[in-house]
Biopython code that builds the backbone (N, CA, C, O; Angstrom):
import numpy as np
from Bio.PDB.StructureBuilder import StructureBuilder

atoms = [
    (1, "MET", "N", (27.391, -17.163, -11.161)),
    (1, "MET", "CA", (26.307, -17.930, -11.812)),
    (1, "MET", "C", (27.084, -19.114, -12.614)),
    (1, "MET", "O", (28.224, -18.921, -13.037)),
    (2, "ALA", "N", (26.521, -20.134, -12.767)),
    (2, "ALA", "CA", (27.006, -21.412, -13.502)),
    (2, "ALA", "C", (26.455, -20.753, -14.880)),
    (2, "ALA", "O", (25.490, -20.002, -15.018)),
    (3, "SER", "N", (27.522, -21.348, -16.042)),
    (3, "SER", "CA", (27.041, -20.935, -17.272)),
    (3, "SER", "C", (26.356, -22.409, -17.982)),
    (3, "SER", "O", (26.684, -23.545, -17.640)),
    (4, "LEU", "N", (25.491, -22.120, -18.880)),
    (4, "LEU", "CA", (25.069, -23.254, -19.559)),
    (4, "LEU", "C", (25.612, -23.418, -20.947)),
    (4, "LEU", "O", (25.316, -22.533, -21.749)),
    (5, "ARG", "N", (26.510, -24.614, -21.436)),
    (5, "ARG", "CA", (26.688, -24.656, -22.815)),
    (5, "ARG", "C", (25.941, -25.667, -23.517)),
    (5, "ARG", "O", (25.950, -26.839, -23.141)),
    (6, "LEU", "N", (25.452, -25.365, -24.277)),
    (6, "LEU", "CA", (24.575, -26.575, -25.361)),
    (6, "LEU", "C", (25.148, -26.813, -26.669)),
    (6, "LEU", "O", (25.155, -26.100, -27.673)),
    (7, "HIS", "N", (25.645, -28.004, -26.441)),
    (7, "HIS", "CA", (26.597, -28.615, -27.635)),
    (7, "HIS", "C", (25.598, -29.797, -28.245)),
    (7, "HIS", "O", (24.725, -30.440, -27.663)),
    (8, "PRO", "N", (26.014, -29.846, -29.541)),
    (8, "PRO", "CA", (24.961, -30.890, -30.234)),
    (8, "PRO", "C", (24.622, -32.172, -29.367)),
    (8, "PRO", "O", (23.480, -32.621, -29.267)),
    (9, "ASP", "N", (25.522, -32.607, -28.870)),
    (9, "ASP", "CA", (25.329, -34.074, -28.132)),
    (9, "ASP", "C", (25.358, -33.801, -26.461)),
    (9, "ASP", "O", (24.860, -34.666, -25.739)),
    (10, "ARG", "N", (25.853, -32.778, -25.954)),
    (10, "ARG", "CA", (25.507, -32.436, -24.719)),
    (10, "ARG", "C", (24.847, -31.258, -24.166)),
    (10, "ARG", "O", (24.630, -30.335, -24.952)),
    (11, "LEU", "N", (24.428, -31.111, -22.734)),
    (11, "LEU", "CA", (24.496, -30.114, -22.112)),
    (11, "LEU", "C", (25.309, -29.795, -20.842)),
    (11, "LEU", "O", (25.264, -30.449, -19.800)),
    (12, "GLU", "N", (26.218, -28.466, -21.123)),
    (12, "GLU", "CA", (27.238, -28.817, -19.899)),
    (12, "GLU", "C", (27.004, -27.665, -19.160)),
    (12, "GLU", "O", (26.732, -26.602, -19.718)),
    (13, "ILE", "N", (27.088, -27.784, -17.897)),
    (13, "ILE", "CA", (26.832, -26.847, -16.727)),
    (13, "ILE", "C", (27.997, -26.432, -16.435)),
    (13, "ILE", "O", (28.536, -27.343, -15.808)),
    (14, "GLU", "N", (28.923, -25.273, -16.571)),
    (14, "GLU", "CA", (29.926, -25.007, -16.283)),
    (14, "GLU", "C", (29.924, -24.164, -15.140)),
    (14, "GLU", "O", (29.493, -23.011, -15.128)),
    (15, "LEU", "N", (30.594, -24.990, -13.837)),
    (15, "LEU", "CA", (30.468, -24.377, -12.722)),
    (15, "LEU", "C", (31.796, -23.331, -12.696)),
    (15, "LEU", "O", (32.681, -23.354, -13.552)),
    (16, "SER", "N", (31.759, -22.471, -11.623)),
    (16, "SER", "CA", (32.573, -21.431, -11.516)),
    (16, "SER", "C", (33.541, -21.825, -10.204)),
    (16, "SER", "O", (33.022, -22.629, -9.429)),
    (17, "ALA", "N", (34.609, -21.451, -9.934)),
    (17, "ALA", "CA", (35.560, -22.097, -8.691)),
    (17, "ALA", "C", (34.660, -21.799, -7.445)),
    (17, "ALA", "O", (34.701, -22.672, -6.577)),
    (18, "TYR", "N", (33.970, -20.875, -7.238)),
    (18, "TYR", "CA", (33.036, -20.468, -6.440)),
    (18, "TYR", "C", (32.173, -21.491, -6.441)),
    (18, "TYR", "O", (32.188, -21.974, -5.309)),
    (19, "ASP", "N", (31.258, -22.198, -7.293)),
    (19, "ASP", "CA", (30.058, -22.975, -7.264)),
    (19, "ASP", "C", (30.785, -24.359, -7.030)),
    (19, "ASP", "O", (30.290, -25.190, -6.268)),
    (20, "LYS", "N", (32.008, -24.596, -7.722)),
    (20, "LYS", "CA", (32.572, -26.025, -7.445)),
    (20, "LYS", "C", (32.860, -25.975, -5.764)),
    (20, "LYS", "O", (32.248, -26.751, -5.030)),
    (21, "ALA", "N", (33.665, -25.175, -5.316)),
    (21, "ALA", "CA", (33.833, -25.369, -3.767)),
    (21, "ALA", "C", (32.567, -25.500, -3.083)),
    (21, "ALA", "O", (32.514, -26.477, -2.335)),
    (22, "LEU", "N", (31.412, -24.690, -3.146)),
    (22, "LEU", "CA", (30.204, -24.856, -2.536)),
    (22, "LEU", "C", (29.674, -26.298, -2.648)),
    (22, "LEU", "O", (29.307, -27.042, -1.738)),
    (23, "SER", "N", (29.723, -26.535, -4.056)),
    (23, "SER", "CA", (28.785, -27.922, -4.552)),
    (23, "SER", "C", (29.786, -29.048, -3.891)),
    (23, "SER", "O", (29.217, -30.047, -3.450)),
    (24, "LEU", "N", (31.137, -28.993, -3.782)),
    (24, "LEU", "CA", (32.005, -29.996, -3.163)),
    (24, "LEU", "C", (32.290, -30.706, -4.563)),
    (24, "LEU", "O", (32.227, -31.931, -4.467)),
    (25, "ARG", "N", (32.570, -30.263, -5.760)),
    (25, "ARG", "CA", (32.768, -30.726, -7.038)),
    (25, "ARG", "C", (33.811, -30.417, -7.728)),
    (25, "ARG", "O", (34.210, -29.255, -7.802)),
    (26, "ARG", "N", (34.355, -31.357, -8.288)),
    (26, "ARG", "CA", (35.547, -30.750, -8.738)),
    (26, "ARG", "C", (35.391, -30.621, -10.199)),
    (26, "ARG", "O", (36.426, -30.225, -10.734)),
    (27, "SER", "N", (34.327, -30.854, -11.069)),
    (27, "SER", "CA", (34.216, -30.756, -12.265)),
    (27, "SER", "C", (32.855, -30.360, -12.758)),
    (27, "SER", "O", (31.900, -30.456, -11.986)),
    (28, "ASN", "N", (32.692, -29.920, -13.989)),
    (28, "ASN", "CA", (31.482, -29.489, -14.676)),
    (28, "ASN", "C", (30.423, -30.470, -14.408)),
    (28, "ASN", "O", (30.896, -31.508, -13.945)),
    (29, "VAL", "N", (29.208, -30.487, -14.538)),
    (29, "VAL", "CA", (28.114, -31.159, -14.752)),
    (29, "VAL", "C", (27.803, -31.357, -16.322)),
    (29, "VAL", "O", (27.417, -30.363, -16.937)),
    (30, "VAL", "N", (27.942, -32.536, -16.983)),
    (30, "VAL", "CA", (27.678, -32.960, -18.311)),
    (30, "VAL", "C", (26.793, -34.105, -18.439)),
    (30, "VAL", "O", (26.818, -35.228, -17.935)),
    (31, "VAL", "N", (25.872, -33.427, -19.381)),
    (31, "VAL", "CA", (24.513, -34.244, -19.442)),
    (31, "VAL", "C", (24.343, -34.449, -20.982)),
    (31, "VAL", "O", (24.401, -33.518, -21.786)),
    (32, "PRO", "N", (24.133, -35.715, -21.306)),
    (32, "PRO", "CA", (23.932, -36.385, -22.982)),
    (32, "PRO", "C", (22.477, -35.614, -23.193)),
    (32, "PRO", "O", (21.552, -35.742, -22.391)),
    (33, "ARG", "N", (22.405, -34.756, -24.447)),
    (33, "ARG", "CA", (21.264, -34.381, -24.449)),
    (33, "ARG", "C", (19.986, -35.275, -24.798)),
    (33, "ARG", "O", (18.833, -34.855, -24.695)),
    (34, "SER", "N", (20.293, -36.418, -25.177)),
    (34, "SER", "CA", (19.361, -38.068, -25.228)),
    (34, "SER", "C", (18.759, -37.943, -24.101)),
    (34, "SER", "O", (17.545, -38.146, -24.128)),
    (35, "SER", "N", (19.301, -37.631, -22.967)),
    (35, "SER", "CA", (18.747, -37.902, -21.552)),
    (35, "SER", "C", (17.812, -36.733, -21.163)),
    (35, "SER", "O", (17.124, -36.898, -20.156)),
    (36, "ILE", "N", (17.698, -35.469, -21.907)),
    (36, "ILE", "CA", (16.760, -34.483, -21.424)),
    (36, "ILE", "C", (15.338, -34.996, -21.729)),
    (36, "ILE", "O", (14.912, -35.500, -22.769)),
    (37, "ARG", "N", (14.792, -34.776, -20.717)),
    (37, "ARG", "CA", (12.901, -35.201, -21.221)),
    (37, "ARG", "C", (12.160, -33.966, -21.211)),
    (37, "ARG", "O", (11.473, -33.780, -22.215)),
    (38, "SER", "N", (12.132, -33.021, -20.263)),
    (38, "SER", "CA", (11.602, -31.597, -20.304)),
    (38, "SER", "C", (12.523, -30.672, -19.979)),
    (38, "SER", "O", (13.697, -30.897, -19.687)),
    (39, "ALA", "N", (11.903, -29.476, -20.040)),
    (39, "ALA", "CA", (12.383, -28.147, -19.289)),
    (39, "ALA", "C", (11.385, -27.105, -19.138)),
    (39, "ALA", "O", (10.528, -26.883, -19.994)),
    (40, "THR", "N", (11.489, -26.511, -18.126)),
    (40, "THR", "CA", (10.392, -25.730, -17.712)),
    (40, "THR", "C", (11.098, -24.495, -16.799)),
    (40, "THR", "O", (11.961, -24.691, -15.944)),
    (41, "ILE", "N", (10.587, -23.289, -17.137)),
    (41, "ILE", "CA", (11.197, -22.117, -16.627)),
    (41, "ILE", "C", (10.027, -21.852, -15.320)),
    (41, "ILE", "O", (8.821, -22.094, -15.373)),
    (42, "THR", "N", (10.607, -21.429, -14.456)),
    (42, "THR", "CA", (10.054, -21.430, -13.012)),
    (42, "THR", "C", (10.421, -19.940, -12.348)),
    (42, "THR", "O", (11.604, -19.602, -12.385)),
    (43, "ASP", "N", (9.632, -19.213, -11.858)),
    (43, "ASP", "CA", (9.829, -17.873, -11.144)),
    (43, "ASP", "C", (10.328, -18.063, -9.774)),
    (43, "ASP", "O", (11.042, -17.224, -9.225)),
    (44, "ASP", "N", (9.836, -19.521, -9.037)),
    (44, "ASP", "CA", (10.253, -19.881, -7.832)),
    (44, "ASP", "C", (10.972, -21.281, -7.829)),
    (44, "ASP", "O", (10.366, -22.331, -7.617)),
    (45, "PRO", "N", (12.362, -21.197, -8.093)),
    (45, "PRO", "CA", (12.849, -22.651, -8.192)),
    (45, "PRO", "C", (12.676, -23.463, -6.679)),
    (45, "PRO", "O", (12.521, -24.674, -6.520)),
    (46, "TRP", "N", (12.744, -22.544, -5.771)),
    (46, "TRP", "CA", (12.529, -23.382, -4.314)),
    (46, "TRP", "C", (11.269, -24.290, -4.124)),
    (46, "TRP", "O", (11.312, -25.216, -3.314)),
    (47, "ILE", "N", (10.203, -24.046, -4.826)),
    (47, "ILE", "CA", (9.180, -25.185, -4.937)),
    (47, "ILE", "C", (9.714, -26.522, -5.327)),
    (47, "ILE", "O", (9.279, -27.551, -4.810)),
    (48, "TRP", "N", (10.810, -26.519, -6.388)),
    (48, "TRP", "CA", (11.175, -27.904, -7.312)),
    (48, "TRP", "C", (12.017, -28.561, -6.122)),
    (48, "TRP", "O", (11.934, -29.779, -5.961)),
    (49, "VAL", "N", (12.624, -27.981, -5.492)),
    (49, "VAL", "CA", (13.712, -28.617, -4.514)),
    (49, "VAL", "C", (13.083, -29.913, -3.680)),
    (49, "VAL", "O", (12.099, -29.752, -2.959)),
    (50, "ARG", "N", (13.607, -30.969, -3.804)),
    (50, "ARG", "CA", (13.080, -32.029, -3.229)),
    (50, "ARG", "C", (14.356, -33.225, -2.462)),
    (50, "ARG", "O", (15.339, -33.580, -3.112)),
    (51, "GLY", "N", (14.158, -33.596, -1.357)),
    (51, "GLY", "CA", (15.030, -34.223, -0.871)),
    (51, "GLY", "C", (16.101, -33.519, 0.433)),
    (51, "GLY", "O", (15.784, -32.640, 1.234)),
    (52, "ILE", "N", (17.281, -34.156, 0.327)),
    (52, "ILE", "CA", (18.227, -33.766, 1.405)),
    (52, "ILE", "C", (19.460, -33.292, 0.544)),
    (52, "ILE", "O", (19.903, -33.949, -0.398)),
    (53, "ARG", "N", (20.007, -31.988, 0.998)),
    (53, "ARG", "CA", (21.487, -32.053, 0.674)),
    (53, "ARG", "C", (22.406, -32.795, 0.813)),
    (53, "ARG", "O", (22.649, -32.727, 2.018)),
    (54, "ALA", "N", (23.281, -33.661, 0.245)),
    (54, "ALA", "CA", (24.355, -34.303, 0.347)),
    (54, "ALA", "C", (25.174, -34.666, -1.097)),
    (54, "ALA", "O", (24.672, -35.387, -1.959)),
    (55, "PRO", "N", (26.337, -34.129, -1.201)),
    (55, "PRO", "CA", (27.194, -32.610, -0.489)),
    (55, "PRO", "C", (26.524, -31.859, -1.446)),
    (55, "PRO", "O", (25.889, -32.059, -2.482)),
    (56, "GLY", "N", (27.058, -30.459, -0.404)),
    (56, "GLY", "CA", (26.787, -29.240, -1.101)),
    (56, "GLY", "C", (26.517, -28.187, 0.126)),
    (56, "GLY", "O", (26.855, -28.253, 1.308)),
    (57, "THR", "N", (25.614, -26.966, -0.762)),
    (57, "THR", "CA", (25.537, -25.710, 0.338)),
    (57, "THR", "C", (24.440, -25.295, 0.209)),
    (57, "THR", "O", (23.989, -25.093, -0.918)),
    (58, "ALA", "N", (23.705, -25.054, 1.353)),
    (58, "ALA", "CA", (22.258, -24.796, 1.491)),
    (58, "ALA", "C", (22.071, -23.650, 2.530)),
    (58, "ALA", "O", (22.309, -23.869, 3.718)),
    (59, "ILE", "N", (21.611, -22.332, 2.063)),
    (59, "ILE", "CA", (21.070, -21.155, 2.952)),
    (59, "ILE", "C", (19.530, -20.957, 2.447)),
    (59, "ILE", "O", (19.265, -20.285, 1.450)),
    (60, "PRO", "N", (18.752, -21.476, 3.074)),
    (60, "PRO", "CA", (16.955, -21.413, 2.735)),
    (60, "PRO", "C", (17.167, -20.400, 1.967)),
    (60, "PRO", "O", (18.039, -19.543, 2.108)),
    (61, "LEU", "N", (16.240, -20.496, 1.001)),
    (61, "LEU", "CA", (15.587, -19.370, -0.018)),
    (61, "LEU", "C", (16.774, -18.461, -0.490)),
    (61, "LEU", "O", (16.457, -17.381, -0.987)),
    (62, "THR", "N", (17.712, -18.681, -0.421)),
    (62, "THR", "CA", (18.944, -17.721, -0.560)),
    (62, "THR", "C", (20.047, -18.375, -1.584)),
    (62, "THR", "O", (20.523, -17.825, -2.577)),
    (63, "LEU", "N", (20.356, -19.800, -1.046)),
    (63, "LEU", "CA", (21.280, -20.254, -2.136)),
    (63, "LEU", "C", (21.501, -21.879, -1.842)),
    (63, "LEU", "O", (21.724, -22.359, -0.730)),
    (64, "ALA", "N", (21.380, -22.676, -3.193)),
    (64, "ALA", "CA", (21.530, -23.717, -2.802)),
    (64, "ALA", "C", (22.561, -24.542, -4.130)),
    (64, "ALA", "O", (22.262, -24.426, -5.319)),
    (65, "ILE", "N", (23.303, -25.038, -3.837)),
    (65, "ILE", "CA", (24.458, -25.527, -4.681)),
    (65, "ILE", "C", (25.133, -26.892, -4.354)),
    (65, "ILE", "O", (25.861, -27.041, -3.373)),
    (66, "GLY", "N", (24.840, -27.872, -5.241)),
    (66, "GLY", "CA", (25.241, -29.321, -5.049)),
    (66, "GLY", "C", (24.218, -30.147, -5.197)),
    (66, "GLY", "O", (23.194, -29.845, -5.810)),
    (67, "GLN", "N", (24.441, -31.318, -4.610)),
    (67, "GLN", "CA", (23.571, -32.727, -5.005)),
    (67, "GLN", "C", (22.466, -32.563, -3.815)),
    (67, "GLN", "O", (22.754, -31.980, -2.770)),
    (68, "TRP", "N", (21.186, -33.121, -4.058)),
    (68, "TRP", "CA", (20.234, -33.424, -3.346)),
    (68, "TRP", "C", (19.711, -34.643, -3.526)),
    (68, "TRP", "O", (19.329, -34.821, -4.683)),
    (69, "LYS", "N", (19.514, -35.796, -2.596)),
    (69, "LYS", "CA", (19.154, -36.909, -2.519)),
    (69, "LYS", "C", (17.911, -36.896, -2.077)),
    (69, "LYS", "O", (17.400, -36.229, -1.177)),
    (70, "PHE", "N", (17.280, -38.034, -3.094)),
    (70, "PHE", "CA", (15.879, -38.041, -2.572)),
    (70, "PHE", "C", (15.337, -39.601, -2.862)),
    (70, "PHE", "O", (16.087, -40.257, -3.584)),
    (71, "HIS", "N", (14.210, -40.226, -2.421)),
    (71, "HIS", "CA", (14.230, -41.691, -2.621)),
    (71, "HIS", "C", (14.209, -41.980, -3.933)),
    (71, "HIS", "O", (14.324, -43.205, -3.887)),
    (72, "GLY", "N", (14.136, -41.671, -5.177)),
    (72, "GLY", "CA", (14.082, -41.949, -6.288)),
    (72, "GLY", "C", (15.513, -41.629, -6.967)),
    (72, "GLY", "O", (15.733, -42.285, -7.985)),
    (73, "GLY", "N", (16.439, -40.800, -6.598)),
    (73, "GLY", "CA", (17.587, -40.533, -6.665)),
    (73, "GLY", "C", (18.444, -39.390, -6.577)),
    (73, "GLY", "O", (18.661, -39.164, -5.387)),
    (74, "MET", "N", (19.064, -38.516, -7.376)),
    (74, "MET", "CA", (19.977, -37.703, -7.040)),
    (74, "MET", "C", (19.391, -36.422, -7.795)),
    (74, "MET", "O", (18.963, -36.775, -8.894)),
    (75, "ASP", "N", (19.229, -35.069, -7.576)),
    (75, "ASP", "CA", (19.452, -33.928, -8.344)),
    (75, "ASP", "C", (20.435, -33.167, -8.099)),
    (75, "ASP", "O", (21.156, -33.220, -7.102)),
    (76, "PHE", "N", (20.538, -32.148, -9.331)),
    (76, "PHE", "CA", (21.825, -31.253, -8.842)),
    (76, "PHE", "C", (21.355, -29.989, -8.988)),
    (76, "PHE", "O", (20.702, -29.779, -10.011)),
    (77, "LEU", "N", (21.553, -28.903, -8.067)),
    (77, "LEU", "CA", (20.924, -27.470, -8.151)),
    (77, "LEU", "C", (22.068, -26.354, -8.060)),
    (77, "LEU", "O", (23.065, -26.414, -7.341)),
    (78, "VAL", "N", (21.752, -25.428, -8.851)),
    (78, "VAL", "CA", (22.554, -24.188, -8.415)),
    (78, "VAL", "C", (21.499, -23.399, -8.632)),
    (78, "VAL", "O", (21.023, -23.114, -9.731)),
    (79, "ILE", "N", (21.051, -22.965, -7.340)),
    (79, "ILE", "CA", (19.854, -21.793, -7.327)),
    (79, "ILE", "C", (20.443, -20.732, -6.669)),
    (79, "ILE", "O", (21.217, -20.973, -5.742)),
    (80, "LYS", "N", (20.213, -19.646, -6.985)),
    (80, "LYS", "CA", (20.954, -18.286, -6.087)),
    (80, "LYS", "C", (19.539, -17.389, -6.404)),
    (80, "LYS", "O", (18.873, -17.065, -7.387)),
    (81, "GLY", "N", (19.518, -17.202, -4.934)),
    (81, "GLY", "CA", (18.062, -16.030, -4.566)),
    (81, "GLY", "C", (16.565, -16.877, -5.232)),
    (81, "GLY", "O", (16.419, -18.050, -5.575)),
    (82, "THR", "N", (15.924, -16.107, -5.230)),
    (82, "THR", "CA", (14.503, -16.355, -6.097)),
    (82, "THR", "C", (14.569, -15.846, -7.575)),
    (82, "THR", "O", (13.597, -15.222, -8.001)),
    (83, "LYS", "N", (15.316, -16.002, -8.138)),
    (83, "LYS", "CA", (15.798, -15.586, -9.417)),
    (83, "LYS", "C", (15.001, -16.845, -10.360)),
    (83, "LYS", "O", (14.847, -18.007, -9.983)),
    (84, "PRO", "N", (14.546, -16.251, -11.701)),
    (84, "PRO", "CA", (13.988, -17.161, -12.732)),
    (84, "PRO", "C", (15.067, -18.535, -12.709)),
    (84, "PRO", "O", (16.278, -18.430, -12.517)),
    (85, "SER", "N", (14.465, -19.607, -12.909)),
    (85, "SER", "CA", (15.476, -20.704, -13.007)),
    (85, "SER", "C", (14.817, -21.955, -14.109)),
    (85, "SER", "O", (13.626, -22.210, -14.287)),
    (86, "VAL", "N", (15.869, -22.531, -14.676)),
    (86, "VAL", "CA", (15.512, -23.514, -15.398)),
    (86, "VAL", "C", (15.343, -25.028, -14.815)),
    (86, "VAL", "O", (16.314, -25.498, -14.223)),
    (87, "VAL", "N", (14.337, -25.700, -14.931)),
    (87, "VAL", "CA", (14.131, -27.093, -14.162)),
    (87, "VAL", "C", (14.250, -28.006, -15.471)),
    (87, "VAL", "O", (13.392, -27.897, -16.347)),
    (88, "ILE", "N", (15.159, -28.774, -15.587)),
    (88, "ILE", "CA", (15.277, -29.882, -16.458)),
    (88, "ILE", "C", (15.164, -31.211, -15.968)),
    (88, "ILE", "O", (15.881, -31.626, -15.058)),
    (89, "ASP", "N", (14.337, -31.862, -16.503)),
    (89, "ASP", "CA", (13.914, -33.606, -16.028)),
    (89, "ASP", "C", (14.854, -34.374, -16.790)),
    (89, "ASP", "O", (15.100, -33.898, -17.898)),
    (90, "LEU", "N", (15.459, -35.464, -16.483)),
    (90, "LEU", "CA", (16.493, -36.137, -17.067)),
    (90, "LEU", "C", (16.125, -37.741, -16.693)),
    (90, "LEU", "O", (15.680, -38.261, -15.669)),
    (91, "GLU", "N", (16.520, -38.273, -17.994)),
    (91, "GLU", "CA", (16.316, -39.840, -17.789)),
    (91, "GLU", "C", (17.685, -40.353, -18.242)),
    (91, "GLU", "O", (18.496, -39.894, -19.046)),
    (92, "ASP", "N", (17.690, -41.690, -17.305)),
    (92, "ASP", "CA", (19.378, -42.459, -17.667)),
    (92, "ASP", "C", (20.125, -41.437, -17.626)),
    (92, "ASP", "O", (20.499, -40.911, -18.675)),
    (93, "ALA", "N", (20.472, -40.979, -16.460)),
    (93, "ALA", "CA", (21.637, -39.851, -16.365)),
    (93, "ALA", "C", (22.038, -39.944, -14.762)),
    (93, "ALA", "O", (21.283, -40.531, -13.987)),
    (94, "GLU", "N", (23.048, -39.441, -14.388)),
    (94, "GLU", "CA", (23.458, -39.169, -13.320)),
    (94, "GLU", "C", (22.848, -38.461, -12.130)),
    (94, "GLU", "O", (23.120, -38.437, -10.930)),
    (95, "TYR", "N", (21.931, -37.898, -12.886)),
    (95, "TYR", "CA", (20.967, -36.951, -12.239)),
    (95, "TYR", "C", (19.509, -36.982, -12.539)),
    (95, "TYR", "O", (19.328, -37.150, -13.745)),
    (96, "SER", "N", (18.346, -36.872, -11.815)),
    (96, "SER", "CA", (17.385, -36.968, -12.082)),
    (96, "SER", "C", (16.756, -35.563, -12.876)),
    (96, "SER", "O", (16.263, -35.503, -14.002)),
    (97, "ARG", "N", (16.944, -34.535, -11.939)),
    (97, "ARG", "CA", (16.734, -33.142, -12.338)),
    (97, "ARG", "C", (17.915, -32.134, -11.745)),
    (97, "ARG", "O", (18.508, -32.214, -10.669)),
    (98, "LEU", "N", (18.060, -31.111, -12.865)),
    (98, "LEU", "CA", (18.697, -30.114, -12.743)),
    (98, "LEU", "C", (17.635, -28.819, -12.734)),
    (98, "LEU", "O", (16.699, -28.490, -13.463)),
    (99, "ILE", "N", (18.290, -28.222, -11.471)),
    (99, "ILE", "CA", (17.497, -26.869, -11.401)),
    (99, "ILE", "C", (18.674, -25.846, -11.423)),
    (99, "ILE", "O", (19.620, -25.926, -10.639)),
    (100, "ILE", "N", (18.540, -24.794, -12.458)),
    (100, "ILE", "CA", (19.767, -24.059, -12.627)),
    (100, "ILE", "C", (19.086, -22.514, -12.781)),
    (100, "ILE", "O", (18.118, -22.307, -13.512)),
    (101, "THR", "N", (19.805, -21.374, -11.905)),
    (101, "THR", "CA", (19.220, -20.129, -11.959)),
    (101, "THR", "C", (20.134, -19.468, -13.302)),
    (101, "THR", "O", (21.344, -19.596, -13.493)),
    (102, "THR", "N", (19.174, -18.761, -14.110)),
    (102, "THR", "CA", (20.046, -18.605, -15.551)),
    (102, "THR", "C", (19.295, -17.282, -16.113)),
    (102, "THR", "O", (18.080, -17.292, -15.912)),
    (103, "ARG", "N", (19.735, -16.312, -16.685)),
    (103, "ARG", "CA", (19.174, -15.279, -17.138)),
    (103, "ARG", "C", (18.723, -15.716, -18.672)),
    (103, "ARG", "O", (18.046, -15.016, -19.425)),
    (104, "ARG", "N", (19.261, -17.052, -18.968)),
    (104, "ARG", "CA", (18.954, -17.380, -20.528)),
    (104, "ARG", "C", (18.034, -18.427, -20.667)),
    (104, "ARG", "O", (18.039, -19.123, -21.682)),
    (105, "SER", "N", (17.017, -18.663, -19.484)),
    (105, "SER", "CA", (16.429, -19.737, -19.793)),
    (105, "SER", "C", (15.421, -20.010, -20.940)),
    (105, "SER", "O", (15.197, -21.133, -21.391)),
    (106, "ALA", "N", (14.926, -19.038, -21.300)),
    (106, "ALA", "CA", (14.023, -19.201, -22.297)),
    (106, "ALA", "C", (14.528, -19.232, -23.690)),
    (106, "ALA", "O", (13.784, -19.422, -24.652)),
    (107, "GLU", "N", (16.063, -19.006, -23.797)),
    (107, "GLU", "CA", (17.000, -19.330, -24.813)),
    (107, "GLU", "C", (17.153, -20.567, -24.921)),
    (107, "GLU", "O", (16.911, -21.117, -25.995)),
    (108, "LEU", "N", (17.603, -21.292, -23.793)),
    (108, "LEU", "CA", (18.239, -22.750, -23.697)),
    (108, "LEU", "C", (16.931, -23.539, -24.151)),
    (108, "LEU", "O", (16.960, -24.408, -25.023)),
    (109, "ILE", "N", (15.787, -23.147, -23.473)),
    (109, "ILE", "CA", (14.351, -24.097, -23.660)),
    (109, "ILE", "C", (14.182, -24.272, -25.428)),
    (109, "ILE", "O", (13.986, -25.357, -25.976)),
    (110, "ALA", "N", (14.295, -23.098, -26.066)),
    (110, "ALA", "CA", (14.556, -22.979, -27.403)),
    (110, "ALA", "C", (14.988, -23.418, -28.267)),
    (110, "ALA", "O", (14.472, -23.726, -29.341)),
    (111, "ALA", "N", (16.572, -23.553, -27.701)),
    (111, "ALA", "CA", (17.483, -24.246, -28.622)),
    (111, "ALA", "C", (17.733, -25.926, -28.225)),
    (111, "ALA", "O", (18.531, -26.618, -28.856)),
    (112, "LEU", "N", (16.867, -26.474, -27.012)),
    (112, "LEU", "CA", (16.854, -27.667, -26.693)),
    (112, "LEU", "C", (15.648, -28.208, -27.764)),
    (112, "LEU", "O", (15.799, -29.287, -28.336)),
    (113, "ASP", "N", (14.691, -27.547, -27.943)),
    (113, "ASP", "CA", (13.854, -28.106, -29.136)),
    (113, "ASP", "C", (13.275, -29.480, -28.774)),
    (113, "ASP", "O", (13.525, -30.510, -29.401)),
    (114, "LEU", "N", (12.554, -29.403, -27.802)),
    (114, "LEU", "CA", (12.176, -30.939, -27.059)),
    (114, "LEU", "C", (10.822, -31.352, -27.636)),
    (114, "LEU", "O", (10.252, -32.262, -27.035)),
    (115, "HIS", "N", (10.132, -30.754, -28.857)),
    (115, "HIS", "CA", (9.199, -31.234, -29.508)),
    (115, "HIS", "C", (8.989, -32.419, -29.943)),
    (115, "HIS", "O", (7.968, -32.670, -30.583)),
]
sb = StructureBuilder()
sb.init_structure("model")
sb.init_model(0)
sb.init_chain("A")
sb.init_seg("    ")
for serial, (resi, resn, name, xyz) in enumerate(atoms, 1):
    if name == "N":
        sb.init_residue(resn, " ", resi, " ")
    sb.init_atom(name, np.array(xyz, "f"), 0.0, 1.0, " ", f" {name:<3s}", serial, name[0])
structure = sb.get_structure()
């Protein structure tokens, strides 16, 4: 599972070697905190997936890791099973949305303090 690291100026999605291989990405995903517009916890991350995989790995309702392109941009996903996930909407960043399966989604949203 990907690790989320929240720094004063950025959010870093630390990908394991396994996640990097499946996402066809060599580096971690780094997003400036100023680009984060909203964050939501979801019990069903699959309803938030939009577009087509390009590049990445997908097994429907089991695994989705990588980039998903849609008519308005790109999302980055690290979804594993039907576990609770966090959906982060971004503005002026490489991705429009991040969907990440994590056990600490409530802690992340509290730390982001998006009020």
